[in-house]
C-alpha positions in Angstrom: -0.3 0.2 -0.1 1.2 3.8 -0.6 0.2 6.7 1.3 -0.5 9.7 -0.5 0.1 13.0 1.4 -0.9 16.6 0.0 0.1 19.2 2.2 -1.5 22.3 1.2 -1.4 25.9 3.2 -5.0 24.7 5.1 -5.2 20.9 4.9 -3.5 18.2 5.0 -5.5 15.6 2.8 -4.1 12.0 3.2 -5.1 8.9 1.0 -4.3 5.6 0.4 -3.5 3.5 -3.1 -3.3 -0.8 -3.3 -2.5 -1.2 -6.7 -4.9 1.1 -8.9 -7.4 0.8 -5.5 -8.4 4.0 -3.9 -8.5 3.1 0.1 -9.5 5.7 1.7 -8.8 9.9 1.6 -8.9 12.2 4.5 -8.6 15.9 5.7 -6.9 17.3 8.2 -5.8 21.1 9.3 -2.8 21.7 8.1 -0.5 23.6 11.3 3.3 24.7 11.4 3.4 24.6 15.6 2.8 20.8 15.1 4.7 18.3 16.4 5.7 15.2 14.2 3.8 12.8 17.6 1.0 15.2 16.9 0.8 14.3 12.8 2.0 10.4 13.4 -1.0 10.3 15.8 -3.1 12.0 13.2 -2.1 9.5 10.9 -2.6 6.4 12.9 -6.1 7.3 14.4 -7.1 7.3 9.9 -5.5 4.2 9.5 -7.0 2.8 12.8 -10.7 4.6 11.0 -10.2 2.4 8.2 -9.2 -0.9 9.9 -5.8 -1.0 8.2 -2.6 -0.7 10.0 0.4 1.4 10.0 2.7 -2.0 8.8 1.0 -2.4 5.6 2.5 0.8 4.5 5.6 0.5 1.4 5.9 4.0 0.1 5.2 7.7 0.7 4.4 10.2 -1.8 4.4 13.7 -0.6 3.3 16.7 -2.5 3.8 19.8 -0.3 3.3 23.9 -0.4 4.1 24.4 3.4 8.2 23.2 3.3 8.3 23.6 6.9 5.5 21.1 7.6 7.2 18.7 4.5 10.3 19.0 6.7 8.0 17.6 10.4 5.5 15.2 8.9 8.4 13.6 5.8 11.0 13.2 9.0 7.6 11.2 11.1 7.6 8.5 7.6 10.4 7.4 8.1 10.4 6.7 11.4 7.4 3.3 10.5 8.3 0.7 9.4 9.7 -0.2 5.6 8.5 3.2 5.0 10.5 5.4 2.2 9.9 9.1 1.9 
C-alpha cells in the first residue's frame, strides 16, 4: 500500500492506494505548530478508523506547498517500518 500526503496551506489530504484502488482519502488541518508526534497520531487515527495498520505501508508520496510542515511530516514517516520517503 502507498500512502499519499498532500500538504496544502489550510488542509493536509491523506490517502492510501493499493495498486490502482483508492483505499481511503481523508483531510486534516495543516498546522505549522503541530509536532511530529501530533502528525503521527493523526495518521495513526485515520488508519485505525479504516481498519488498517501503518505497517502495511510500503512507501510514501509527499506533495507540499508548505516546506516547514513537509520536513516535520517527512521526519515522522521515516520512523515507520518499511517506509520510504
